[in-house]
N, C-alpha and C positions, 0 to 999 in steps of 0.2 A: 299628164293626162291632157287631152285636147281642151282648148278653151271653150268650145261649144258644149262639151259634156259637162264641164264645171258650171257653165251658165245654166244648163238644163237642171242640174242638181240644185243650184241656188233657187231657181224658179219654183221647183217642186217644194222646196223647203219653205219658201215664202207663202205658198198656198197651204201646205199641210199644218204648219205650226199654229197659225191663227185659227184654222178650222178646228183642229183638235182642242185647242183651248176653249173656243166658243162652245163646242159640243159638250165638253166636260162641265163647263160652268153652267150651261143651260140645264143639263140633266141633274146635276147635283144640287142645284138651287131648289128643286121641288122638295126633296126630303129635308134639306136644311131649313127651308122656310116653314115646313110643317113642324119642325122641332122648335125653332126660335120664335116664330110668329103664328102660332096656331089659331089665335082669335081672328086675325086678318084673313087667313087662308080659308076659314070656315064661314066667312061672310058671303052673301049672295053676290055674284058677279053681274056683269052687264046682261047675261042671259038669265031670265027668271028661273029660279029653282036650281041653278047650278052654282056651286061654290067656286071660289077662286082656285082652290086646289084642283078641282076637276077641270076647270077651264085651262089651267096651266098644263095639266097632264095631257089633255087633248091637243094642246098646241105643240107638244113634242112630236106628234105625228107629222104635221106639215113641215116642221123644222127639219126633221130627218129626211124627208123627201127633197126639200130644197137644197140642203147640204149635199145629199147624194147626187142630185142633178148637176149642181155646180161642179162637183168633183168629176163627174162623168164627162162633162163638156171640156174641162181643162185637161183631163187625162187623154182625151182624143187628140188634143193639140200636142201634148207631150209625146204621145206615140208617133205622131207624124214627124216630130222633130227627131226622135230616135231613129225612125226609118230613114230619114234624110241623111243623118250622120252615118248610119251603117252603109247606105248606098255609096256615099262619098268615100268611105273607108275601103270598100271593096274595089273601087276603080283604080 
């Protein structure tokens, strides 16, 4: 396989593996924290009247958008690299 293709695969893996681990940890920490530290999660957060569980749950929305945006920006670069490799291969 071409060295450029292998480099692209390694680059994608360096992006995806940490992103997937981050997302899984972030999402599974909410139910786990509700199981193991319910008293702390039921205390009022920095927003009056909102518990830490609700605040953490609402933080998952912007986190999803940020991870999706970062992946979108990186995927555009990967697509450009694939197009360049394919153009060079056709010549």
